[in-house]
DSSP file (Angstrom, degrees, kcal/mol; ACC not computed):
  #  RESIDUE AA STRUCTURE BP1 BP2  ACC     N-H-->O    O-->H-N    N-H-->O    O-->H-N    TCO  KAPPA ALPHA  PHI   PSI    X-CA   Y-CA   Z-CA
    1    1 A M              0   0    0      0, 0.0     7,-0.1     0, 0.0     2,-0.0   0.000 360.0 360.0 360.0 152.3   48.8   28.7 -102.7
    2    2 A S        -     0   0    0      2,-0.1     6,-0.1     1,-0.1     0, 0.0  -0.252 360.0-109.5 -77.6 171.4   48.9   32.1 -101.3
    3    3 A G  S    S+     0   0    0      4,-0.1    -1,-0.1     5,-0.0     3,-0.0   0.723  86.3  97.9 -76.9 -23.5   45.9   34.4 -101.1
    4    4 A S     >  -     0   0    0      1,-0.1     4,-2.5     2,-0.0     5,-0.2  -0.499  65.7-146.6 -72.7 127.8   46.9   36.9 -103.7
    5    5 A P  H  > S+     0   0    0      0, 0.0     4,-2.2     0, 0.0    -1,-0.1   0.875 101.1  51.8 -60.6 -36.3   45.4   36.3 -107.2
    6    6 A T  H  > S+     0   0    0      2,-0.2     4,-2.4     1,-0.2     5,-0.2   0.917 110.5  47.6 -65.5 -42.4   48.5   37.7 -108.8
    7    7 A K  H  > S+     0   0    0      1,-0.2     4,-2.2     2,-0.2    -1,-0.2   0.902 111.1  51.3 -65.1 -41.0   50.7   35.4 -106.8
    8    8 A E  H  X S+     0   0    0     -4,-2.5     4,-2.1     2,-0.2    -1,-0.2   0.907 110.1  49.8 -62.0 -41.4   48.4   32.4 -107.6
    9    9 A F  H  X S+     0   0    0     -4,-2.2     4,-2.3     1,-0.2    -2,-0.2   0.927 110.1  49.6 -63.7 -44.9   48.6   33.2 -111.3
   10   10 A E  H  X S+     0   0    0     -4,-2.4     4,-2.4     1,-0.2    -1,-0.2   0.879 110.4  51.2 -62.0 -37.5   52.4   33.5 -111.2
   11   11 A E  H  X S+     0   0    0     -4,-2.2     4,-2.1     2,-0.2    -1,-0.2   0.875 108.5  51.2 -67.3 -37.4   52.6   30.1 -109.4
   12   12 A R  H  X S+     0   0    0     -4,-2.1     4,-1.1     2,-0.2    -2,-0.2   0.900 110.5  49.4 -65.8 -39.8   50.3   28.5 -112.1
   13   13 A L  H ><>S+     0   0    0     -4,-2.3     5,-2.6     1,-0.2     3,-0.7   0.941 110.8  49.4 -62.0 -47.3   52.7   29.9 -114.8
   14   14 A E  H ><5S+     0   0    0     -4,-2.4     3,-1.5     1,-0.3    -2,-0.2   0.882 105.9  57.0 -59.9 -38.9   55.7   28.5 -113.0
   15   15 A A  H 3<5S+     0   0    0     -4,-2.1    -1,-0.3     1,-0.3    -2,-0.2   0.800 108.5  47.3 -63.4 -27.8   54.0   25.1 -112.7
   16   16 A K  T <<5S-     0   0    0     -4,-1.1    -1,-0.3    -3,-0.7    -2,-0.2   0.387 121.5-108.6 -93.2   2.8   53.6   25.1 -116.5
   17   17 A G  T < 5S+     0   0    0     -3,-1.5     2,-0.6    -4,-0.3    -3,-0.2   0.753  73.4 137.8  79.4  24.2   57.3   26.1 -117.0
   18   18 A I      < -     0   0    0     -5,-2.6    -1,-0.2    -6,-0.1    -2,-0.2  -0.912  42.8-145.9-108.0 121.6   56.5   29.6 -118.2
   19   19 A S     >  -     0   0    0     -2,-0.6     4,-2.3     1,-0.1     5,-0.2  -0.410  24.4-114.8 -79.9 160.9   58.6   32.4 -116.9
   20   20 A R  H  > S+     0   0    0      1,-0.2     4,-2.5     2,-0.2     5,-0.2   0.889 118.3  55.2 -60.5 -38.5   57.2   35.9 -116.2
   21   21 A R  H  > S+     0   0    0      2,-0.2     4,-2.1     1,-0.2    -1,-0.2   0.922 108.3  46.9 -61.6 -45.1   59.5   37.2 -119.0
   22   22 A D  H  > S+     0   0    0      1,-0.2     4,-2.3     2,-0.2    -1,-0.2   0.889 111.4  52.5 -63.6 -39.1   58.0   34.7 -121.5
   23   23 A F  H  X S+     0   0    0     -4,-2.3     4,-2.3     1,-0.2    -2,-0.2   0.918 109.5  47.8 -62.8 -43.7   54.5   35.6 -120.4
   24   24 A M  H  X S+     0   0    0     -4,-2.5     4,-2.2     2,-0.2    -1,-0.2   0.857 109.7  53.4 -68.0 -34.0   55.1   39.3 -120.9
   25   25 A K  H  X S+     0   0    0     -4,-2.1     4,-2.6     2,-0.2    -1,-0.2   0.924 108.8  50.2 -62.2 -43.5   56.6   38.6 -124.3
   26   26 A F  H  X S+     0   0    0     -4,-2.3     4,-2.8     1,-0.2    -2,-0.2   0.926 109.7  49.8 -59.9 -45.5   53.4   36.7 -125.2
   27   27 A C  H  X S+     0   0    0     -4,-2.3     4,-2.5     1,-0.2    -1,-0.2   0.888 110.8  50.7 -61.9 -38.5   51.3   39.7 -124.0
   28   28 A G  H  X S+     0   0    0     -4,-2.2     4,-2.3     2,-0.2    -2,-0.2   0.917 111.8  46.3 -64.4 -43.8   53.4   42.0 -126.1
   29   29 A M  H  X S+     0   0    0     -4,-2.6     4,-2.5     2,-0.2    -2,-0.2   0.896 113.3  49.6 -66.0 -39.9   53.0   39.8 -129.2
   30   30 A L  H  X S+     0   0    0     -4,-2.8     4,-2.0     2,-0.2    -2,-0.2   0.920 111.0  49.3 -64.5 -43.7   49.3   39.5 -128.6
   31   31 A T  H  <>S+     0   0    0     -4,-2.5     5,-2.6    -5,-0.2     4,-0.3   0.915 113.2  46.8 -61.6 -43.7   48.9   43.2 -128.2
   32   32 A A  H ><5S+     0   0    0     -4,-2.3     3,-1.2     1,-0.2    -2,-0.2   0.894 109.3  54.4 -65.7 -40.2   50.8   43.8 -131.4
   33   33 A T  H 3<5S+     0   0    0     -4,-2.5    -1,-0.2     1,-0.3    -2,-0.2   0.872 108.2  49.4 -61.5 -36.8   48.8   41.2 -133.3
   34   34 A L  T 3<5S-     0   0    0     -4,-2.0    -1,-0.3    -5,-0.2    -2,-0.2   0.521 116.1-117.7 -79.8  -4.8   45.6   43.0 -132.2
   35   35 A G  T < 5 +     0   0    0     -3,-1.2    -3,-0.2    -4,-0.3    -2,-0.1   0.754  64.9 145.3  75.7  24.0   47.0   46.3 -133.4
   36   36 A L      < -     0   0    0     -5,-2.6    -1,-0.2    -6,-0.2    -2,-0.1  -0.614  55.9 -97.0 -92.7 154.6   46.9   47.8 -130.0
   37   37 A P    >   -     0   0    0      0, 0.0     3,-2.1     0, 0.0     4,-0.1  -0.353  31.4-116.0 -68.6 152.3   49.5   50.3 -128.7
   38   38 A S  G >  S+     0   0    0      1,-0.3     3,-1.5     2,-0.2    -6,-0.1   0.677 108.7  76.8 -64.4 -16.8   52.3   48.9 -126.5
   39   39 A L  G 3  S+     0   0    0      1,-0.3     4,-0.3     2,-0.1    -1,-0.3   0.715  88.7  60.1 -63.9 -18.6   51.0   50.9 -123.6
   40   40 A L  G <> S+     0   0    0     -3,-2.1     4,-2.4     1,-0.2    -1,-0.3   0.467  74.0  96.3 -90.4  -1.1   48.2   48.3 -123.2
   41   41 A I  H <> S+     0   0    0     -3,-1.5     4,-2.4     1,-0.2     5,-0.2   0.922  84.3  49.5 -56.2 -46.8   50.6   45.4 -122.6
   42   42 A P  H  > S+     0   0    0      0, 0.0     4,-2.1     0, 0.0    -1,-0.2   0.876 110.9  50.7 -61.5 -34.0   50.2   45.6 -118.8
   43   43 A K  H  > S+     0   0    0     -4,-0.3     4,-1.9     2,-0.2    -2,-0.2   0.892 109.1  50.7 -69.2 -38.1   46.4   45.7 -119.1
   44   44 A V  H  X S+     0   0    0     -4,-2.4     4,-1.7     1,-0.2    -1,-0.2   0.923 110.8  49.4 -62.4 -43.7   46.5   42.6 -121.4
   45   45 A A  H  X S+     0   0    0     -4,-2.4     4,-1.7     1,-0.2    -2,-0.2   0.895 108.3  53.9 -62.0 -40.3   48.6   40.9 -118.7
   46   46 A D  H  X S+     0   0    0     -4,-2.1     4,-0.9     1,-0.2    -1,-0.2   0.880 104.1  55.3 -62.2 -38.1   46.2   41.9 -116.0
   47   47 A V  H >< S+     0   0    0     -4,-1.9     3,-0.7     1,-0.2    -1,-0.2   0.922 109.4  46.4 -61.6 -43.6   43.3   40.4 -117.9
   48   48 A F  H 3< S+     0   0    0     -4,-1.7    -1,-0.2     1,-0.2    -2,-0.2   0.828 109.8  55.2 -66.7 -30.7   45.0   37.0 -118.1
   49   49 A A  H 3< S+     0   0    0     -4,-1.7    -1,-0.2    -5,-0.2    -2,-0.2   0.606  79.9 112.5 -80.7 -10.9   45.9   37.2 -114.4
   50   50 A Q  S X< S-     0   0    0     -4,-0.9     3,-1.1    -3,-0.7     2,-0.2  -0.378  80.1-104.3 -62.5 137.1   42.3   37.7 -113.3
   51   51 A P  T 3  S-     0   0    0      0, 0.0    -1,-0.1     0, 0.0     3,-0.1  -0.462  90.1 -16.0 -68.9 129.1   41.1   34.7 -111.3
   52   52 A K  T 3  S+     0   0    0     -2,-0.2     2,-0.8     1,-0.2    -3,-0.1   0.749  91.2 144.7  52.7  31.8   38.7   32.4 -113.3
   53   53 A Q    <   +     0   0    0     -3,-1.1    -1,-0.2    -5,-0.2    -3,-0.1  -0.886  22.5 178.1-101.8 111.9   38.1   35.0 -115.9
   54   54 A R        -     0   0    0     -2,-0.8    34,-0.2    -3,-0.1    33,-0.1  -0.956  30.2-121.2-114.1 126.1   37.7   33.3 -119.3
   55   55 A P        -     0   0    0      0, 0.0    34,-2.4     0, 0.0     2,-0.2  -0.423  29.4-118.1 -66.6 135.0   36.9   35.4 -122.3
   56   56 A P  E     -a   89   0A   0      0, 0.0     2,-0.4     0, 0.0    34,-0.2  -0.520  28.4-157.3 -73.3 140.1   33.6   34.4 -124.0
   57   57 A V  E     -a   90   0A   0     32,-2.7    34,-1.9    -2,-0.2    35,-1.5  -0.978  13.4-170.2-122.9 128.5   34.0   33.2 -127.6
   58   58 A I  E     -a   92   0A   0     -2,-0.4     2,-0.7    33,-0.2    35,-0.2  -0.962  15.0-159.9-114.6 109.9   31.3   33.2 -130.2
   59   59 A W  E     -a   93   0A   0     33,-3.1    35,-0.6    -2,-0.6     2,-0.5  -0.820   9.0-174.6 -99.0 110.2   32.6   31.2 -133.3
   60   60 A L        -     0   0    0     -2,-0.7    -2,-0.0     1,-0.1    33,-0.0  -0.906  11.9-160.2-106.3 131.3   30.7   32.0 -136.5
   61   61 A H    >   +     0   0    0     -2,-0.5     3,-1.6     1,-0.2     2,-0.3   0.892  22.7 163.8 -79.8 -41.9   31.6   30.0 -139.6
   62   62 A F  T 3  S-     0   0    0      1,-0.2    -1,-0.2     3,-0.0     0, 0.0  -0.429  77.1 -10.6  54.2-113.5   30.3   32.2 -142.4
   63   63 A A  T 3  S+     0   0    0     -2,-0.3    -1,-0.2     2,-0.0     2,-0.1   0.209 104.8 115.0-103.7  16.4   32.0   30.8 -145.6
   64   64 A E    <   -     0   0    0     -3,-1.6    -3,-0.1     1,-0.1    -2,-0.0  -0.362  65.5-132.6 -85.1 168.0   34.6   28.5 -144.1
   65   65 A C        -     0   0    0     -2,-0.1    -1,-0.1    -4,-0.0    -3,-0.0   0.105  52.7 -99.1-104.6  19.9   34.7   24.7 -144.5
   66   66 A T  S  > S+     0   0    0     -5,-0.1     4,-2.2     3,-0.0     5,-0.1   0.521  92.0 123.1  67.5  11.5   35.2   24.0 -140.8
   67   67 A G  H  > S+     0   0    0      2,-0.2     4,-2.2     1,-0.2     5,-0.1   0.871  72.5  53.1 -64.0 -36.0   38.9   23.5 -141.4
   68   68 A C  H  > S+     0   0    0      2,-0.2     4,-2.2     1,-0.2    -1,-0.2   0.904 107.9  50.4 -65.2 -40.0   39.6   26.2 -138.8
   69   69 A S  H  > S+     0   0    0      1,-0.2     4,-2.7     2,-0.2    -2,-0.2   0.912 109.1  51.7 -63.2 -42.2   37.5   24.3 -136.3
   70   70 A E  H  X S+     0   0    0     -4,-2.2     4,-1.3     1,-0.2    -2,-0.2   0.912 108.5  51.5 -59.7 -42.7   39.5   21.1 -137.1
   71   71 A A  H  < S+     0   0    0     -4,-2.2     3,-0.3     1,-0.2    -1,-0.2   0.913 111.9  46.0 -62.4 -42.8   42.7   23.0 -136.5
   72   72 A V  H >< S+     0   0    0     -4,-2.2     3,-1.6     1,-0.2    -2,-0.2   0.917 110.3  53.3 -66.4 -42.4   41.5   24.3 -133.1
   73   73 A L  H 3< S+     0   0    0     -4,-2.7     7,-0.3     1,-0.3    -1,-0.2   0.748 110.0  49.1 -65.0 -22.6   40.3   20.8 -132.1
   74   74 A R  T 3< S+     0   0    0     -4,-1.3    -1,-0.3    -3,-0.3    -2,-0.2   0.218  81.4 133.0-102.0  14.0   43.7   19.3 -132.9
   75   75 A T    < > -     0   0    0     -3,-1.6     5,-0.6     1,-0.1    -3,-0.1  -0.288  37.9-167.2 -64.7 151.4   45.8   21.8 -131.0
   76   76 A M  B   5 +B   79   0B   0      1,-0.3     3,-0.5     3,-0.2    -1,-0.1   0.591  68.1  70.6-112.9 -19.2   48.4   20.5 -128.7
   77   77 A Y  T   5S+     0   0    0      1,-0.6    -1,-0.3     5,-0.0     2,-0.1  -0.814 120.0  10.5-143.4 102.1   49.3   23.6 -126.7
   78   78 A P  T   5S-     0   0    0      0, 0.0    -1,-0.6     0, 0.0    -3,-0.0   0.627 102.6-128.1 -79.7 159.5   47.0   24.0 -125.0
   79   79 A W  B  >5 -B   76   0B   0     -3,-0.5     4,-2.6    -2,-0.1    -3,-0.2  -0.289  29.3-106.4 -62.2 157.6   45.1   20.8 -125.6
   80   80 A I  H  ><S+     0   0    0     -5,-0.6     4,-2.6    -7,-0.3     5,-0.2   0.850 119.1  53.8 -60.7 -36.4   41.5   21.3 -126.5
   81   81 A D  H  > S+     0   0    0      2,-0.2     4,-2.3     1,-0.2     5,-0.3   0.927 111.8  44.3 -65.1 -42.8   40.2   20.3 -123.1
   82   82 A E  H  >>S+     0   0    0      2,-0.2     4,-2.6     1,-0.2     5,-1.3   0.898 113.0  52.8 -66.3 -39.6   42.4   22.8 -121.3
   83   83 A L  I  X>S+     0   0    0     -4,-2.6     5,-2.9     3,-0.2     4,-0.6   0.936 116.5  37.7 -60.2 -47.7   41.5   25.5 -123.9
   84   84 A L  I  <5S+     0   0    0     -4,-2.6     6,-0.3     3,-0.2    -2,-0.2   0.816 126.0  35.9 -76.6 -31.2   37.7   25.0 -123.4
   85   85 A L  I  <5S+     0   0    0     -4,-2.3    -3,-0.2    -5,-0.2    -2,-0.2   0.760 133.3  17.3 -95.4 -26.3   37.7   24.4 -119.7
   86   86 A D  I  <5S+     0   0    0     -4,-2.6    -3,-0.2    -5,-0.3    -2,-0.1   0.710 127.1  35.9-117.7 -29.0   40.5   26.7 -118.4
   87   87 A V  I  <<S+     0   0    0     -5,-1.3     2,-0.3    -4,-0.6    -3,-0.2   0.915 115.6  12.7-100.2 -52.3   41.3   29.3 -121.1
   88   88 A I      < -     0   0    0     -5,-2.9     2,-0.6   -34,-0.2    -1,-0.2  -0.789  60.1-129.3-123.9 166.2   38.2   30.4 -123.0
   89   89 A S  E     -a   56   0A   0    -34,-2.4   -32,-2.7    -2,-0.3     2,-1.2  -0.915  22.0-152.3-115.1 100.7   34.4   30.0 -122.6
   90   90 A M  E     +a   57   0A   0     -2,-0.6     3,-0.2    -6,-0.3   -32,-0.1  -0.607  22.3 171.5 -77.2  98.9   33.1   28.7 -125.9
   91   91 A E  E     +     0   0A   0    -34,-1.9     2,-0.3    -2,-1.2   -33,-0.2   0.825  65.8  12.6 -80.3 -33.2   29.6   30.1 -125.8
   92   92 A Y  E     +a   58   0A   0    -35,-1.5   -33,-3.1    -3,-0.1    -1,-0.3  -0.954  60.5 149.9-150.8 125.9   28.7   29.3 -129.4
   93   93 A H  E  >  -a   59   0A   0     -2,-0.3     4,-1.5   -35,-0.2     3,-0.3  -0.809  29.9-152.2-156.2 112.3   30.3   27.0 -132.0
   94   94 A E  T  4 S+     0   0    0    -35,-0.6    -1,-0.1    -2,-0.3   -34,-0.1   0.816  92.4  49.6 -58.5 -35.4   28.1   25.3 -134.6
   95   95 A T  T  4 S+     0   0    0      1,-0.2    -1,-0.2     3,-0.0    -2,-0.0   0.871 120.1  30.3 -76.0 -37.2   30.5   22.3 -135.1
   96   96 A I  T  4 S+     0   0    0     -3,-0.3     2,-0.2     2,-0.0    -1,-0.2   0.442  95.4 100.7-106.6   1.1   31.1   21.3 -131.5
   97   97 A M     <  -     0   0    0     -4,-1.5     7,-0.1     1,-0.1    -6,-0.0  -0.570  62.5-143.4 -89.0 153.5   27.9   22.3 -129.8
   98   98 A A  S    S+     0   0    0     -2,-0.2    -1,-0.1     2,-0.0     6,-0.1   0.793  74.7  89.3 -81.5 -29.4   25.1   19.8 -128.9
   99   99 A A        -     0   0    0      4,-0.1     2,-0.3     5,-0.1    -2,-0.1  -0.268  54.7-178.1 -70.4 155.4   22.3   22.1 -129.6
  100  100 A A    >   -     0   0    0      0, 0.0     3,-1.2     0, 0.0     4,-0.4  -0.971  44.5  -3.4-147.2 160.3   20.7   22.4 -133.1
  101  101 A G  T 3> S-     0   0    0     -2,-0.3     4,-2.1     1,-0.3     3,-0.2  -0.295 128.3  -1.2  63.5-133.1   17.9   24.4 -134.8
  102  102 A H  H 3> S+     0   0    0      1,-0.2     4,-2.3     2,-0.2    -1,-0.3   0.856 134.2  56.6 -61.6 -36.4   16.0   26.8 -132.6
  103  103 A Q  H <> S+     0   0    0     -3,-1.2     4,-2.0     1,-0.2    -1,-0.2   0.898 107.6  48.3 -63.3 -40.3   17.9   25.8 -129.5
  104  104 A A  H  > S+     0   0    0     -4,-0.4     4,-2.2    -3,-0.2    -2,-0.2   0.902 110.1  51.7 -66.3 -41.2   21.2   26.7 -131.2
  105  105 A E  H  X S+     0   0    0     -4,-2.1     4,-2.5     1,-0.2    -2,-0.2   0.892 108.9  50.7 -63.5 -39.0   19.8   30.1 -132.3
  106  106 A E  H  X S+     0   0    0     -4,-2.3     4,-2.6     2,-0.2     5,-0.2   0.903 108.6  52.3 -63.9 -40.7   18.7   30.8 -128.7
  107  107 A N  H  X S+     0   0    0     -4,-2.0     4,-2.2     2,-0.2    -2,-0.2   0.912 110.2  48.7 -60.7 -42.0   22.2   29.9 -127.5
  108  108 A L  H  X S+     0   0    0     -4,-2.2     4,-2.4     2,-0.2     5,-0.2   0.933 111.4  48.8 -63.7 -46.5   23.6   32.4 -130.0
  109  109 A K  H  X S+     0   0    0     -4,-2.5     4,-2.0     1,-0.2    -2,-0.2   0.912 113.7  46.2 -61.1 -43.0   21.2   35.2 -128.9
  110  110 A S  H  < S+     0   0    0     -4,-2.6    -1,-0.2     2,-0.2    -2,-0.2   0.856 111.7  52.2 -69.7 -33.8   21.9   34.7 -125.2
  111  111 A A  H  < S+     0   0    0     -4,-2.2    -2,-0.2    -5,-0.2    -1,-0.2   0.903 110.7  47.1 -68.2 -40.4   25.7   34.5 -125.9
  112  112 A V  H  <        0   0    0     -4,-2.4    -2,-0.2     1,-0.3    -1,-0.2   0.893 360.0 360.0 -67.0 -39.3   25.6   37.8 -127.8
  113  113 A A     <        0   0    0     -4,-2.0    -1,-0.3    -5,-0.2    -2,-0.2   0.506 360.0 360.0 -67.6 360.0   23.5   39.4 -125.1
């Protein structure tokens, strides 16, 4: 791979069969879903292109029945291993984490900080 992070990102997309046009469409849909103005589409694309930058996720259940967690765990694109290891950084999730009790609460506090 070449030295440029942008070039490396484009090569990773191509290896997965994703064209630049499809990627930009995805960024546009994501931006619209979040209710952000279309002027931010290039910034959203830049965030994805950053090397080894995975957004931290703190998953709080509140009143759900873990059905949402089941749906995420059974995803096929991306598979759950790729999602957790390459796409996001799951900092806290009550259903899939090993910690419990005080240790889990400490993990939550450190993830929020």
